[in-house]
N, C-alpha and C positions, 0 to 999 in steps of 0.2 A: 504493500500500500504506500502511495506517495505521501510523504510528510509535508507539512507546511514549508519547511526549509528546502525540501526537494523542489517544491513548486516555485519558490523564490529563485532557486538556482536555474531552473529551466527558463524562467522569464528573463533572467539576466543574460543567459547565453544567446538570447535572440538579439542582443545589442552588440555593437562593434566595440568590444572590450579587448584588452590586451591580457593574454594568459588564460589559465584555467581557473574556473571558479572553485575556491577552496572553502568558502563559507558565505552564508547569506542569512542574516539574522535581523530581527526587529531592532529598530534604532530610534532613539529620541523619545519625546513625550508630546508630540503634536496631537491635536484634538480632531483634525479634519481628515487628513490623508494617512494611509498606511505607509510607513517609511521603513526601508530595509537597508542595512549597510552590507555591501557586497565586497568581498576581498578576493583578488585574483593573484596568481603566481605564474610567471613565465619562465621560472628556473633561475632568473637572475635578480628579479625584483618583485616585491609585492605591491599591488595597487589597490586603492579603495574607490568605490563608487557609491552613489546614493540612488536606490531604486524606489520609486513611489507609485502607489495606486491613486489615481485621481478619484475623489469621492463624488460619485455620480448622483448621490442624494442632495448634495450641496450645490454642485455645478451641473445643471441640467443639460448643458451643451459643452461637454468636456473638450470636444475637438476645437471649440472656439478659445477655450482657455489655453490649450497647447499652441494654437496659432498665434495668440498674443505673445506668449512667452518666447516662441521661436523668433518672431520678428524683433522683439526688444533685445533679447540676449545677443542676437546676431549683430545688431546695431551697436551694442555696448562693447562687444568683443573686439571690434576693430579699433576701438578707442582706448582699450585697456593696456596698461604697461606690463601686466603679467596675467597668467591664467588664474591667479588667486583673486583677481579683482572683479570677476564676473562669473556667475554660474554658466556652465556650458552644457547644453543638451548633448547627450551621446546618441548618435544616430543608430537606428536599427540596421540589421544586416540587409534589409531591402530598401534602405535609404529614407525611411520615415523618421518621425520624432517620437513615435509611441508604438506600442503593441496593444493588441486586445487579447484578453484571456477568453476562455470558453464561455464565461458568463457575460462577456461584453464589456468588462471593465478596462479602462485605459491605464497603461503603465508607461512611465517615462523614466529616464535615467540621467543623472547629472554627474559631473566630476565631483570628487570629494575635496573640499577646501582643507588642505593639510595645515597642521600647526595653528589651528584657529580655535576660538571659543565664541559662544554666544551666551548672553546673560538673560536669564529669566527675570532677575531682579538687578537693577543697576546698583552698583556698590558705592559709587561716589560720583561727584559732579564731572570728573574727567571722563569717566565711561559714558555718561549721558551726553557730554559734548561730542565724543567720538561717534556715538550712534546718530546724533543730529548731523554731524559732518557727512556721514555716509548717505543719509537721505537727502541732504542738500546737494551733494555731488551727484546723486542719482538724477535730480532735477537738472543740474548743469549739463551732465553728459547727454541727456535726452531732450535738450531744449530745441533741437532741430528735427526731432522725430515727429512725423505727422500723426498726431494723436487720433485724428479722425479715421485713420486706417485700422484702428483697433476695434474689436468687438466690445460692446457694453455688456459684459457677461452677467452683471446684476443691475438691471435697469433701475434708475432713480435711487441708487444706493445711498447717496448723501444729498438727496433733494429734501431739505428740511421742511419746506411748506407741505409737501406730500406726506411726510412723516407726521406733521402736526394735524393734517386732515384725518389721518388714520387714528391719531390719538383722540381727537374730538368725537369721532364715530364710536370709539370704545367707551368714552365717558357717557355718551348719549345712550348707548345700548345697555351698558352696565349689566351685562348678562350674568355676572357672578354676584351682584349685589355688593360690590366692594367700594363703589365710588364715594359713598358718604363718609367712610372712614379715612379717605385720603384727600379730603376736600382742600386741605392746606397745600398739598403738592400739586393738585389740579390747578388751583388758583395761581400758584407760582409759575407754572408753565403757560397758562393762558394769558397772564398779565404781560408776558414778553412776546406776544404774537407778532408785533410789528418788527421784531428783530429777525425773524426767520427767513425773510426774503433778501436780507442784506447782501449776501454773496451772489445770488442770482441776479439781483439788480445791478451789482457791480460788473458782472459779466456783460449784461445788456448795454452798459455805458462804455464798455471797452476797457474798464479798469482792472479786470481779472480774466486773464486768458485761460482757455482750456488747454491743459497739458496732459502728458502721461503721468498718471498717479499710481501709487502703490496700494493704498487703501487698507494697509494693515501694518502701520508703522511702529509696532512695539519693538522694544530693545532686543528681544530675542530673535528678531528678523534681520539682525546685522551680525556679520562675522567680524570679530576682532582678532588681530594677530596675537597669538598665545603669549609671546614674549614682550612685545612692545605695547600691547593693548591699543594699537592704532587700528582705525577702521579699514577693513579690506573690501567687503562687498555687501550688498543687500541680497537677501534670500527670500523664499516664500513668495513667489511672483504670481500666484494664482489669481489674485484680484487686481492685477494691472488692467487699467482701462482709462478712458478719458475722464478728467476731473480737474479739481483745483489744487494747486500746490498748498494753499493755506489750510485745506482740510487734512492733507497728509501731515502737515505741521501740527495742526490742532489735535488730531487723534493721539499723536505722540505725547503732547502736553497733557491731555486728559488722563492718559494712563500713567505716564512717567513722572509728572510733577505733583502727584498726590502723595501725601504722607502715609496713606493707608491702602489696604487692599480694596478692590472694587466692591466687595461685599462685606465691608467692615460694619458690624452692627452698632458699635459705639461711635457716634458722630463726633464726639469730642476728640477722637483720634484722627479725624479726616480734615486735612487742611491743604490748601493750594500753596505749594512751596515756591515762592517768588525767586529764590536763588536757583532752583533747578530750572525754572522758566528762563532765567537769564543765561544759564549755561547752555541750554538747548538752543535758544535764539542765536547766541554767539556762534555755536557750532554749525547750525543750519545755514546761516547766512554766509559763514566762511566757506562751507561746502558749495553753496550756490555760486559764490565768487562773482557777484554782481550781475547774474544772468536773469534775475527776476526784475520786473518793471517796478518803478517806485510805488505806484498805487497798490500793486499786489503786495509788496512788502509791508505796507502800512496796514494791511488787512489781516496780518498774521494773528493779532490778538482776537479779532472777530472769528477767525478760523478755530482758535482754541475754545472760545466760548460756545461757538456753534456746535462743534463736535461733542462737547460735554453736555449741553442741554438736549441735543438730539438724542444722545445715548440715554440720558435720563428719561426722556419721554418715551423712548422705545421700551425701556424696562417697565415703566409704569403702564404703558399700553398693554404689554403682555400680562402684567399682573391683573389688569381689569378684565382681560379676555380669558383668564383662567390658565395662564402659564403654558401656552401652546407652542411658543417659539424657542425661548431660551431654556436650557436645561436648569432645573432647580433641585435643590437638596432639601428644601422645607417650604411650607406654604407661603411664608413671607419673603422668600429669597429675592424675588424680583423687586419687591417694594424696598427692601434694604438696599439693593443695588441702585435703584432710582434715587433714593435719599442721599447716597454718597455723591452722586453726580450733581444733584441740585445744591448740595453744600459747597461743592467746588465752584459751581457757577456763582453763587452768592459771594464767595471770597474773591473770585476773579473780578467781579464788579466792584468790590471794595478796593481792589488794587489796580483798577483799570488804568489810571493815569501813569502808574509805574510801569505797567506792561507796555503802554504806548511809548513811554520815554526809552525803555529798554530797546525796543525795535528800532527806534530812530537812532539811538546811540550806535548799535552794532551795524546798522545799514550804512552808516557814514554818508558818503555823497550819493548813495544810490536811492535815497528816499527823501 
């Protein structure tokens, strides 16, 4: 009987790898795709690769995901100084970028970034700076890539007015009878409804260009050199699509500049850390190297606030609808998550002038 590891090996052998496969084992702690580390040996040297199954439940059109990744990584590869600076798709033996198993699942393979680390939790401001630099450089390197040639694999992913409309519908339906107990949170979100179109309006004015965006800018999606802790490359490219640079920036701030976990029950532990915001802003703009337009740069704080309140309303929407989207560990889990995000928004608003001054300071003559 074929074991799971035998299956992984047989998948790996359908790609253009060097040497004989000597092991293929589950790797990492990702929540979306199945990830396997493959080791080969050609008699002189061992090599490592990353084999991944694309989650067809999350990505309904996985071929489009692979198409976006293929285009972007090919574009980045010719601009990289070394193979460690960009993920490289390993072609299949018949010249494609993926294989399909007997169940119709798509599998792809990447080069393994050697002597590198990624951080689930940023350990200091310097690491946060390096993660920011990597995502800023990602914008700089892709500034001439035609974003409109990419598939929008998750339509309206960061369209906050649409998210707000879904929230209002959930409040109105109140199908679980939970609305009365979260009236304070509902009022917090609805009282800021004039803010939700700020980025879309800026695009309409020509102040915010559509660019290639990553859309999952957490610190653990950046590889750092194991010795120097300098940024190497951005990984986890499944959600690449057209979007705004400021929402990529903003989601990183939402997640990384908080003093507590996303589901911390004790709100006294949840704060917006302005020093981490400053470190990330400095790193991001250094990575961008003046390639964002001035009006775009000055919207970075709006991006941070927008992503945080959008996430908060998404958590609260799911709570009102009976927890059907986000995985929960207990009945109040989504409500707890929503409250942490709204606490961060409130503290961003309290430090808004400082956020704006920080962006202007690090933008220099570019804003």
